[in-house]
N, C-alpha and C positions, 0 to 999 in steps of 0.2 A: 504494499499500500504506500499510494504514495501523496504528500497533503504539501500542494505550493499557495504560498500567498504572496501576491505583488503586491510591491508597498510604491510602486513608484504613479503619480502621478500623470498627463498626459503632457504638463508642460517638465517635468521632469524632477519635481520635487516631490520629497514622503510625503505620508499624510499625515504625520508627527509636524512636515513644515507649515501643511496649509490648514491643520489647525492652530497651529500657531498665530499667523496672519489674519484666522479666522477669529481667532478669538482672545487677540493682544488687549481691545479695550477692555473685554469682559472680565478678565485678571488682571488689567494694568499692567502689559507687559511693556519694555519700548518695546518701539520694531525694529531701532536697529540693534538690538539684543540678539538676535537670530542670526546666528552666523559669525557673533563676536567669538572671541577666546580673550581669555583672563582669571587673575588669581580667585581660587573658589576654595576654601579650605586647604589652603597650602600648595593647591597643585593646579597648574593650567587646562583649564577644558573649556571647548567651545560649544556654546547652546546650539541644538541640534532641531528643537522639534518641543512641542507640546503636547501633551499625552491628557484629555478633558477628561475620560473616563477615568482616570487617578482621581482618588478622592485630597492626597493630603503629597505625596508625592510623584508632582507632575511636569516638570521640566526635564528632558532628556537631553542629556551633557554628554561630551565626549572628552576621550584623551589624543592625543596627540598619535599614542598607539594605535589608535582605532576602540579603544575600550568604549561603551554606551554604559551607562549609570544614570540614574532617574533620582530628582533630589525636588524638594521644595520650593515652589517658586520665590515666597516671601525672602528664603536668604541668595537665592543665585541674584534675583535683582536687587538685593543690598550691597553683593560681592562687584557685581556689575554697576553701580550707582558710586561706590567706590571707587575703583576702576575709572570711570570715564571723570569723576573729579578731582583724581590723582593725574590723571593726562591734562585737564586746566593747567590743573597750579605749575607742571611743569614747564609746560607753553609757556605760561605768565613768567616765570621763573627766566624761561631762558629766551625769552623777549625783553626782561628787563637785564640781560646781563650778568646775571647772579650765577 
């Protein structure tokens, strides 16, 4: 017996990516977080989608080696916001010549 599940939409996106874009407003997720790589719990992860059928751990993240994990969206968003804030501060310091 063979069971095959296809995960790509017609535009090449996975269902998790489509769901992320579809439900980003509902979950208060930044659209630019999808595909972003940043430090989360001491390791670098890339956000690869949303799993709306999961109750608490609903953000799909992936390591550079391709290993996939699922994490709660609240903590992932906080880590992403810290990452963005750090980039803004670094850019400001570079501009100021510090």
